[in-house]
C-alpha positions as CSV (number, residue, x, y, z in Angstrom):
1,M,113.5,-111.5,9.6
2,A,110.6,-113.2,11.3
3,S,108.9,-116.3,9.4
4,T,105.6,-114.1,10.0
5,D,106.9,-111.3,7.9
6,V,107.8,-113.5,5.1
7,K,104.6,-114.9,5.0
8,F,102.7,-112.0,4.8
9,A,105.1,-110.4,1.9
10,L,104.6,-113.7,-0.2
11,I,100.8,-113.2,0.4
12,F,101.2,-109.3,-0.7
13,L,103.6,-110.3,-3.8
14,F,100.7,-112.9,-4.5
15,Q,98.0,-110.4,-4.6
16,I,99.8,-107.6,-6.4
17,V,100.6,-110.3,-9.1
18,V,97.3,-112.1,-9.5
19,G,95.3,-108.7,-9.1
20,I,97.2,-106.8,-11.5
21,L,97.0,-109.9,-14.3
22,G,93.6,-110.2,-13.7
23,N,92.7,-106.4,-14.1
24,F,95.1,-106.3,-17.0
25,W,93.0,-109.0,-18.6
26,L,89.7,-107.2,-17.8
27,F,91.0,-104.0,-19.7
28,Y,92.2,-106.2,-22.8
29,H,89.1,-108.0,-22.6
30,F,86.7,-105.3,-22.7
31,T,89.2,-103.0,-25.2
32,S,89.4,-105.8,-27.5
33,R,85.5,-106.0,-27.5
34,Y,85.1,-102.4,-28.4
35,L,87.5,-102.1,-31.4
36,R,85.6,-105.1,-33.0
37,G,82.4,-103.7,-32.0
38,Y,81.0,-105.7,-29.9
39,G,79.0,-105.5,-26.2
40,A,77.7,-102.2,-24.9
41,K,80.4,-99.6,-25.1
42,S,79.5,-97.7,-22.4
43,T,79.5,-100.8,-19.9
44,G,83.0,-101.6,-21.4
45,L,84.3,-97.8,-20.7
46,I,83.2,-98.5,-17.2
47,L,85.2,-101.6,-16.8
48,R,87.9,-100.5,-18.8
49,H,88.2,-97.5,-16.0
50,L,87.6,-99.6,-13.1
51,S,90.4,-102.3,-14.1
52,L,92.9,-99.1,-14.1
53,I,91.5,-97.7,-10.7
54,N,91.7,-101.2,-9.3
55,S,95.3,-101.9,-10.6
56,L,96.3,-98.6,-9.0
57,V,94.9,-99.7,-5.8
58,I,96.7,-102.7,-5.5
59,L,100.3,-101.1,-6.6
60,S,99.9,-98.0,-4.1
61,R,99.3,-100.2,-1.4
62,G,100.7,-103.7,-2.1
63,I,104.2,-102.5,-2.9
64,P,105.0,-100.5,0.1
65,E,103.6,-103.3,2.4
66,T,105.8,-105.9,0.7
67,M,108.9,-104.0,1.1
68,A,108.2,-103.3,4.8
69,A,107.4,-106.7,5.5
70,F,110.9,-107.5,3.9
71,E,111.9,-105.4,6.3
72,L,113.6,-102.5,4.1
73,K,114.1,-99.6,6.1
74,S,113.5,-96.0,5.3
75,F,112.5,-96.9,1.5
76,L,109.9,-94.0,1.3
77,S,110.6,-90.2,1.7
78,D,108.6,-88.0,3.0
79,F,107.3,-86.8,-0.4
80,G,106.9,-90.7,-1.5
81,C,105.0,-91.2,1.8
82,K,102.7,-88.3,0.9
83,V,102.4,-89.4,-2.6
84,V,101.4,-93.1,-1.9
85,F,99.1,-92.4,0.7
86,F,97.3,-89.8,-1.1
87,V,97.1,-91.8,-4.6
88,H,96.0,-95.1,-2.3
89,R,93.1,-93.0,-0.7
90,V,91.9,-91.4,-3.9
91,A,92.0,-95.0,-5.8
92,R,90.1,-96.8,-3.1
93,G,87.2,-93.9,-3.2
94,M,87.3,-94.2,-7.1
95,S,87.0,-98.0,-6.9
96,I,84.0,-97.6,-4.9
97,D,82.5,-94.8,-6.6
98,T,83.4,-96.6,-10.2
99,T,81.7,-100.0,-8.9
100,C,78.8,-97.9,-7.9
101,L,78.6,-95.9,-11.4
102,L,78.7,-99.4,-13.0
103,S,75.4,-101.0,-10.8
104,V,73.7,-97.9,-11.3
105,F,74.4,-98.0,-15.1
106,Q,73.3,-101.4,-15.2
107,A,70.2,-101.0,-13.4
108,I,68.9,-98.3,-15.9
109,T,70.1,-100.7,-18.6
110,I,67.5,-103.5,-17.8
111,S,64.8,-101.3,-16.0
112,P,61.6,-102.1,-18.1
113,W,60.6,-98.9,-20.2
114,G,57.5,-98.1,-18.4
115,S,59.6,-97.3,-15.3
116,R,60.6,-94.3,-13.8
117,W,64.5,-95.3,-15.0
118,A,63.0,-95.4,-18.4
119,M,64.0,-91.7,-19.5
120,L,67.6,-92.1,-18.6
121,K,67.8,-95.4,-20.8
122,G,68.8,-93.7,-23.8
123,K,70.8,-91.0,-22.1
124,A,72.8,-93.0,-19.5
125,S,75.8,-93.6,-21.4
126,Q,76.1,-89.7,-22.2
127,Y,77.0,-89.2,-18.3
128,I,79.6,-91.8,-18.0
129,G,82.3,-89.1,-18.6
130,P,81.1,-86.2,-16.9
131,S,80.0,-88.7,-13.7
132,N,83.8,-90.0,-13.9
133,I,85.4,-86.5,-13.5
134,L,82.7,-85.5,-10.9
135,C,84.1,-88.7,-9.0
136,W,87.7,-87.9,-9.3
137,T,87.3,-84.0,-8.2
138,L,85.2,-85.2,-5.3
139,N,88.0,-87.9,-4.0
140,I,90.7,-85.4,-4.4
141,I,88.7,-82.6,-2.5
142,L,87.9,-85.4,0.2
143,H,91.7,-86.4,0.4
144,I,93.4,-83.2,0.0
145,M,94.3,-83.1,3.6
146,V,96.5,-86.5,3.4
147,P,99.6,-85.0,1.9
148,V,99.5,-82.4,5.0
149,Y,99.4,-85.2,7.6
150,V,101.3,-88.0,6.4
151,T,105.1,-87.8,6.6
152,D,108.0,-90.3,6.9
153,K,109.4,-91.5,10.2
154,W,112.5,-89.3,9.9
155,N,110.5,-86.2,10.0
156,S,107.9,-87.5,12.4
157,R,110.5,-87.3,15.4
158,N,110.5,-83.7,15.6
159,T,106.5,-84.3,16.2
160,S,105.1,-85.9,19.8
161,R,101.9,-86.5,18.6
162,T,101.9,-89.6,15.6
163,M,100.4,-92.4,14.8
164,D,102.6,-94.6,13.4
165,L,101.4,-96.6,9.9
166,G,104.4,-98.8,9.7
167,Y,106.4,-97.5,7.0
168,C,105.4,-93.7,7.6
169,T,103.7,-92.0,10.0
170,S,100.8,-89.6,10.3
171,K,100.4,-86.5,12.6
172,L,97.4,-86.1,15.2
173,H,95.7,-83.1,15.0
174,D,92.4,-82.1,16.5
175,K,89.7,-84.2,17.3
176,H,87.1,-82.0,15.6
177,I,89.0,-82.2,12.3
178,D,89.4,-85.9,12.8
179,L,85.8,-86.3,13.5
180,L,85.0,-84.3,10.9
181,Y,87.2,-86.2,8.5
182,M,86.1,-89.6,9.4
183,L,82.8,-88.5,9.1
184,L,82.7,-87.1,5.2
185,I,84.9,-90.7,4.7
186,S,81.7,-92.4,6.4
187,V,79.0,-91.0,4.7
188,H,81.1,-91.4,1.4
189,D,81.3,-95.2,2.1
190,V,77.8,-95.9,3.3
191,L,75.9,-94.0,0.7
192,C,77.9,-95.9,-2.2
193,L,77.4,-99.0,-0.4
194,G,73.8,-98.3,0.2
195,L,73.2,-97.5,-3.4
196,I,75.2,-100.5,-4.6
197,T,72.9,-103.0,-2.6
198,W,69.7,-100.7,-3.7
199,T,70.2,-101.2,-7.2
200,S,71.5,-104.8,-7.2
201,V,68.4,-105.9,-5.3
202,F,66.3,-103.9,-8.2
203,M,68.0,-105.5,-10.7
204,V,67.3,-109.1,-9.2
205,S,63.6,-108.3,-8.7
206,I,63.7,-107.4,-12.4
207,L,65.5,-110.4,-13.3
208,H,63.3,-112.5,-11.3
209,R,60.1,-111.2,-12.9
210,H,61.5,-111.2,-16.3
211,R,62.2,-115.1,-16.0
212,H,59.0,-116.0,-14.7
213,Q,57.3,-114.0,-17.6
214,V,59.5,-116.0,-20.1
215,Q,58.3,-119.5,-18.5
216,H,55.0,-118.1,-18.7
217,I,55.1,-117.5,-22.7
218,H,56.5,-120.4,-23.4
219,R,54.7,-122.5,-20.6
220,T,57.9,-124.7,-19.8
221,K,60.1,-124.5,-16.9
222,V,63.6,-122.9,-17.9
223,P,66.3,-125.2,-16.7
224,P,67.6,-123.0,-13.9
225,T,71.3,-123.6,-14.8
226,S,70.5,-122.6,-18.4
227,S,69.0,-119.6,-17.7
228,P,70.4,-116.0,-18.4
229,E,68.3,-114.4,-15.7
230,I,69.9,-117.1,-13.1
231,R,73.7,-116.4,-14.5
232,A,73.1,-112.5,-14.3
233,T,71.7,-112.9,-11.1
234,Q,74.6,-115.0,-9.5
235,S,77.1,-112.4,-11.2
236,I,75.4,-109.6,-9.4
237,L,75.3,-110.9,-6.1
238,V,78.5,-112.4,-6.0
239,L,79.8,-109.1,-6.8
240,V,77.9,-106.9,-4.6
241,S,78.5,-109.4,-1.9
242,T,82.2,-109.2,-2.2
243,F,82.1,-105.8,-2.5
244,V,80.2,-105.2,0.6
245,S,82.0,-107.2,2.6
246,F,85.6,-106.1,1.9
247,Y,84.6,-102.6,1.9
248,T,82.5,-102.7,5.1
249,F,85.5,-104.1,7.0
250,S,87.6,-101.9,5.3
251,S,85.9,-98.9,6.8
252,I,85.3,-100.3,10.2
253,I,89.1,-100.6,10.5
254,Y,89.4,-97.0,9.2
255,I,87.1,-95.6,11.9
256,Y,88.7,-97.7,14.5
257,F,92.4,-95.8,13.2
258,F,90.8,-92.1,13.5
259,V,88.5,-92.8,16.8
260,F,91.5,-94.4,18.9
261,H,94.4,-93.2,17.2
262,E,96.0,-96.7,17.8
263,T,97.6,-99.0,15.2
264,C,99.3,-102.5,15.5
265,W,101.2,-104.4,13.2
266,W,98.6,-106.9,12.5
267,L,95.7,-104.9,12.0
268,M,97.8,-102.5,9.5
269,T,98.7,-105.7,7.5
270,T,95.0,-107.0,7.6
271,S,93.9,-103.5,6.6
272,A,96.5,-103.3,3.6
273,L,95.0,-107.0,2.8
274,I,91.5,-106.1,2.8
275,N,91.6,-102.6,0.7
276,S,93.4,-104.6,-2.0
277,G,91.2,-107.8,-1.9
278,F,88.2,-106.4,-3.7
279,P,90.2,-104.7,-6.5
280,A,91.9,-108.3,-7.0
281,A,89.1,-110.2,-7.0
282,C,86.8,-107.9,-8.8
283,P,88.5,-108.7,-12.6
284,F,88.0,-112.8,-12.0
285,I,84.2,-112.2,-10.5
286,L,83.5,-110.1,-13.8
287,L,85.2,-112.4,-16.4
288,S,84.3,-115.7,-14.9
289,H,80.4,-114.6,-15.9
290,N,81.0,-112.4,-18.9
291,H,80.1,-114.6,-21.6
292,C,76.2,-114.5,-20.7
293,V,76.0,-111.6,-18.8
294,S,77.3,-109.3,-21.4
295,R,75.5,-110.8,-23.7
296,F,72.2,-110.1,-21.6
297,F,73.2,-106.3,-21.0
298,S,74.3,-105.6,-24.8
299,V,70.9,-106.8,-25.8
300,C,69.0,-104.6,-23.0
301,M,71.0,-101.9,-24.3
302,G,70.7,-102.2,-28.0
303,R,67.1,-103.3,-28.3
304,N,64.0,-100.9,-27.8
305,T,62.0,-104.0,-26.7
306,H,60.4,-105.3,-23.4
307,F,62.1,-108.5,-21.6
308,P,59.9,-111.0,-23.4
309,R,61.8,-110.4,-26.6
310,L,64.9,-110.1,-25.3
311,I,65.2,-113.3,-23.6
312,R,64.3,-115.3,-27.2
313,E,66.9,-112.9,-29.1
314,I,69.4,-114.2,-26.4
């Protein structure tokens, strides 16, 4: 076994352990808060769902890649290849959609009562469950053809046109079908990335205006490090920049695979690490800023008041 393979195997193992522990702690944290009656229940529901989806992304890609790095031969059957790639593609899409849903819900939560979003403030929590079901349905439909074309390496010997996926293979088909599938995936990713970026800019602008309102009311300058708006803004920016970076690179690599039908070992490995990068880092970003940010959003959800009163209660 080459030393490079061992290094990547250890990296995948580290990513799996850290990512699963982080998402388990995120799930436990918001479940315990829900049972004790603390925090916004709707936000906690989205985050618990996100932690489970992130774990599914990490396991469905990390475990096979680790086994492949250790040079285990034919550890996945034809059925196993179909299940692993289908689950990973659906889970990846759900991770993007759930993060998008979280961003939209938080934007509605902190929007002023005089804005266009005000009418949704009291009803937003009612749409979380149906939105999750809709996202699951759309992602399953979008990736329904993955099990048809993915197969193990033994069955691929009877097919002349295949693309090597490392421990499995994908049958190549009509270019028009490839183009359509790539277009659907790209539209989905671009829409979610754009919506998350837009809602994040919206939230940051509201937090910035609110901070200046508080300073004007109290006629004192709030120290930047102690301002809840600053900490909430930092949390939003860190989460969004991490999300956009990982999934932009991931989308570019997928487009390359579909356009050129060419793979190489280092590119496949890099793609696997990037795909699991955000799900592994996400819980630590959320938990590191949770103490002040969760209180900020909880107050916004629980009070029918304007921001100047909200900040005094924090």
